[in-house]
C-alpha positions in Angstrom: -24.6 -15.1 -74.3 -20.4 -13.4 -74.7 -21.9 -9.7 -73.3 -23.2 -11.6 -70.2 -20.1 -13.0 -69.8 -18.0 -9.6 -70.0 -20.2 -8.1 -67.9 -19.9 -10.3 -64.9 -16.0 -10.3 -65.9 -16.2 -6.6 -65.2 -18.5 -7.1 -61.8 -15.8 -9.7 -60.4 -12.9 -7.2 -61.7 -14.4 -3.9 -60.6 -15.5 -5.9 -56.6 -12.6 -7.6 -56.6 -10.7 -4.7 -56.9 -12.3 -2.6 -54.6 -12.3 -4.6 -51.9 -8.6 -4.8 -52.8 -8.2 -1.4 -52.2 -10.3 -1.9 -48.9 -8.2 -4.8 -47.4 -5.0 -2.4 -48.9 -6.3 0.4 -46.6 -7.1 -1.5 -43.8 -3.9 -3.7 -43.9 -1.8 0.1 -43.8 -4.3 1.0 -41.2 -3.2 -1.5 -38.9 0.6 -1.1 -40.0 0.5 2.2 -39.6 -1.9 2.1 -36.1 0.6 -0.5 -34.5 3.5 1.9 -35.2 1.2 4.6 -34.0 0.3 2.7 -30.6 3.8 1.0 -29.6 5.1 5.3 -30.0 2.7 6.1 -27.4 3.7 3.4 -25.0 7.5 4.1 -25.1 6.6 8.0 -24.9 4.5 7.1 -21.5 6.7 4.6 -20.6 9.4 6.9 -20.2 6.9 10.0 -19.0 6.1 7.8 -15.8 9.9 7.3 -15.5 10.5 11.0 -15.4 7.4 11.5 -12.7 9.0 8.6 -10.6 6.1 6.4 -10.9 6.3 3.2 -8.9 8.1 0.2 -11.0 5.1 -1.9 -10.9 2.4 0.6 -12.4 4.9 1.6 -14.5 3.8 -1.2 -17.7 0.6 -1.7 -16.5 0.1 2.0 -17.5 2.0 1.6 -21.0 0.2 -1.4 -22.0 -3.4 0.1 -21.0 -2.5 2.9 -23.3 -1.4 0.5 -26.2 -4.0 -2.1 -25.7 -6.6 0.8 -26.0 -4.9 2.5 -29.1 -5.1 -1.0 -30.7 -8.3 -1.3 -29.8 -9.4 1.9 -31.7 -6.5 0.9 -34.7 -9.0 -2.6 -35.4 -12.3 -0.9 -35.4 -11.0 1.8 -38.0 -9.2 -1.0 -39.9 -12.9 -3.4 -39.8 -15.0 -0.3 -41.5 -13.6 -0.3 -44.8 -14.0 -4.0 -45.6 -17.7 -3.6 -44.2 -17.7 -5.1 -41.3 -20.3 -3.6 -38.4 -18.2 -2.3 -35.5 -22.0 -1.2 -33.9 -22.6 -4.5 -33.7 -19.2 -5.8 -32.6 -18.8 -3.0 -30.3 -22.1 -4.0 -28.2 -21.0 -7.6 -28.3 -17.5 -6.7 -26.9 -18.9 -4.8 -23.9 -21.4 -7.2 -23.5 -18.7 -10.1 -22.9 -16.8 -7.7 -20.9 -19.3 -7.0 -18.4 -19.7 -10.8 -18.1 -16.1 -10.7 -17.2 -16.1 -8.2 -14.7 -19.2 -10.3 -12.9 -17.2 -13.2 -13.3 -13.8 -11.8 -11.7 -15.4 -9.5 -9.2 -13.1 -10.5 -6.6 -9.9 -10.6 -8.8 -11.0 -6.6 -10.4 -11.5 -5.4 -6.7 -8.1 -6.2 -5.9 -6.9 -5.0 -8.9 -8.0 -1.8 -8.5 -6.7 -1.9 -4.9 -3.5 -2.0 -6.0 -3.9 0.8 -8.4 -5.2 2.9 -6.0 -2.4 1.9 -3.6 0.3 2.3 -6.5 -1.1 6.0 -7.2 -1.8 6.9 -3.6 1.0 5.4 -2.2 -0.3 5.4 1.9 2.2 2.4 2.5 5.5 1.7 0.6 8.5 -0.8 0.5 10.3 -1.4 3.8 7.4 0.0 5.9 5.9 -1.4 9.1 2.4 -1.4 8.9 -1.3 -2.5 10.2 -3.0 -3.6 7.2 -6.3 -6.0 7.6 -5.3 -6.8 10.9 -2.2 -8.4 9.3 1.7 -6.7 11.1 4.6 -6.3 9.0 7.2 -4.9 7.5 6.1 -4.3 3.1 7.9 -6.5 1.3 6.4 -6.3 -2.4 3.2 -4.3 -3.7 2.1 -5.7 -7.0 -1.5 -4.9 -8.9 -3.4 -7.7 -6.8 -1.4 -8.3 -3.3 0.5 -6.8 -1.6 3.5 -9.1 0.5 4.2 -8.6 4.2 7.2 -9.8 6.6 5.8 -10.2 10.2 8.3 -9.5 12.7 8.6 -12.9 13.5 9.9 -13.5 9.7 6.4 -15.1 8.6 5.6 -13.8 4.9 2.2 -13.2 4.2 0.0 -12.3 1.3 -2.4 -9.6 1.9 -5.3 -9.0 -0.8 -5.3 -5.2 -1.8 -9.1 -4.6 -1.0 -8.5 -5.9 2.4 -5.8 -3.2 2.3 -7.2 -0.4 0.8 -10.8 -0.5 1.9 -9.8 -0.7 5.6 -7.9 1.3 8.7 -4.3 1.5 7.4 -1.5 2.6 10.6 1.5 3.2 9.0 4.2 2.9 11.8 7.2 4.5 9.5 5.4 6.9 7.8 6.4 9.9 9.8 10.5 10.3 10.5 10.0 10.5 14.4 7.8 8.4 16.5 6.9 9.3 21.2 7.4 6.1 23.3 4.8 5.9 25.8 5.8 4.0 29.2 4.0 3.7 32.4 6.5 3.4 35.7 5.0 2.6 38.9 6.5 4.0 42.3 5.9 3.1 46.1 3.5 5.7 47.9 6.2 6.1 50.1 9.4 7.1 47.8 9.7 10.2 46.9 8.4 11.7 43.8 10.9 14.1 42.5 13.9 12.4 42.9 12.1 8.9 40.7 11.6 11.5 38.3 15.1 12.5 38.4 16.4 8.9 37.9 13.7 8.3 35.3 15.4 11.4 33.2 18.9 10.8 34.0 18.1 7.5 31.9 16.3 9.0 29.6 18.6 12.0 28.7 21.7 9.3 28.6 20.6 7.5 25.4 21.8 8.8 22.4 18.7 8.5 21.0 16.2 9.9 22.6 15.5 13.4 20.7 16.1 16.7 22.5 13.0 18.2 20.6 10.1 17.5 21.0 11.0 17.1 24.5 10.8 14.0 26.7 7.9 14.2 29.3 8.1 13.3 32.7 4.9 13.1 34.9 2.0 11.4 37.3 -0.1 10.6 35.1 -2.3 8.3 38.0 -2.9 7.5 41.6 -3.6 3.6 41.2 -4.4 1.3 44.0 -1.2 -0.1 44.7 1.6 2.9 42.7 1.9 6.3 42.2 2.0 5.9 37.9 4.7 7.9 36.5 4.4 8.8 32.4 7.6 8.7 30.4 7.1 10.3 26.7 10.3 10.4 24.8 10.6 10.8 21.3 12.9 9.1 18.7 13.8 8.4 15.2 10.9 5.8 14.2 14.0 3.4 13.5 14.8 3.2 16.8 11.3 2.9 18.6 11.6 -0.5 19.1 15.2 -1.1 20.6 15.3 1.9 22.5 12.0 1.1 24.3 13.2 -2.0 25.5 16.2 -0.6 26.5 15.1 2.3 28.4 12.4 -0.3 30.0 15.2 -2.7 31.7 17.0 1.0 32.1 14.9 2.6 34.5 14.1 -0.6 36.2 17.9 -1.3 37.2 18.3 2.6 38.0 15.2 2.7 40.2 16.6 -0.4 41.9 19.9 1.3 42.4 18.3 4.2 43.7 16.2 2.3 46.2 13.4 3.1 44.5 10.6 0.6 44.5 8.1 -0.5 41.7 5.3 -1.9 43.5 2.8 -4.5 42.0 -1.0 -5.0 42.4 -1.8 -6.1 46.4 -4.7 -6.8 48.7 -4.4 -6.5 52.6 -7.1 -9.0 54.0 -7.9 -8.0 57.6 -9.0 -11.2 59.9 -11.6 -10.4 62.5 -12.5 -13.2 65.4 -16.2 -13.0 66.2 -16.2 -14.1 70.2 
């Protein structure tokens, strides 16, 4: 009987010792693995900062690095204590698939946000047309983009509605071309009209000398000869310069006695005997 008890105690002691050593090894793996994951997160953060990656993307990428490493560390720590990691991975995979299906729209916005931050088709301060919404980019997050419209209305657009649609960026290039169509009467001298318009355009310092402004006859309309005026300017001056040139050309043509006709129709009356 004593021998049986002694054998049982020896078995229990050996089992506890073995399990204790394995548990200690698992704790050590968790401890040092966490240190390595934190060090890797800091390393990724510093590398992204030196690479001038968008500030919104830096914590996300560094966080993904940390949690991916920690997932591997946990799996490595479970193996010494006898936990079957293959079944655990299968369970996590199924749970991840269910979550992905449940949050499909959110994940679409998230992936689109990451693409926007990586490829940078738009940036803060750009005036854009995205998904049919026009405004100045105020903020880009991983799920949404915030625009301020010209009348100062804040609109929050899901990123999936931006990256999957045509993006018109009015601020991406340093210069833009203004296009005005000015109609003058058929009775007026075209050379004089072009000279008056050129005087107004050249007098404004915001108009760029290169490329040169084009002023030409574009169409013989029903009521007027239409002149196209195409000056170039810095992108930031586009709106104000367009308004000023429109007014300036109208006033200069009036002073020169050149009329700007509006559509009209002649009606001829025939008296029937």
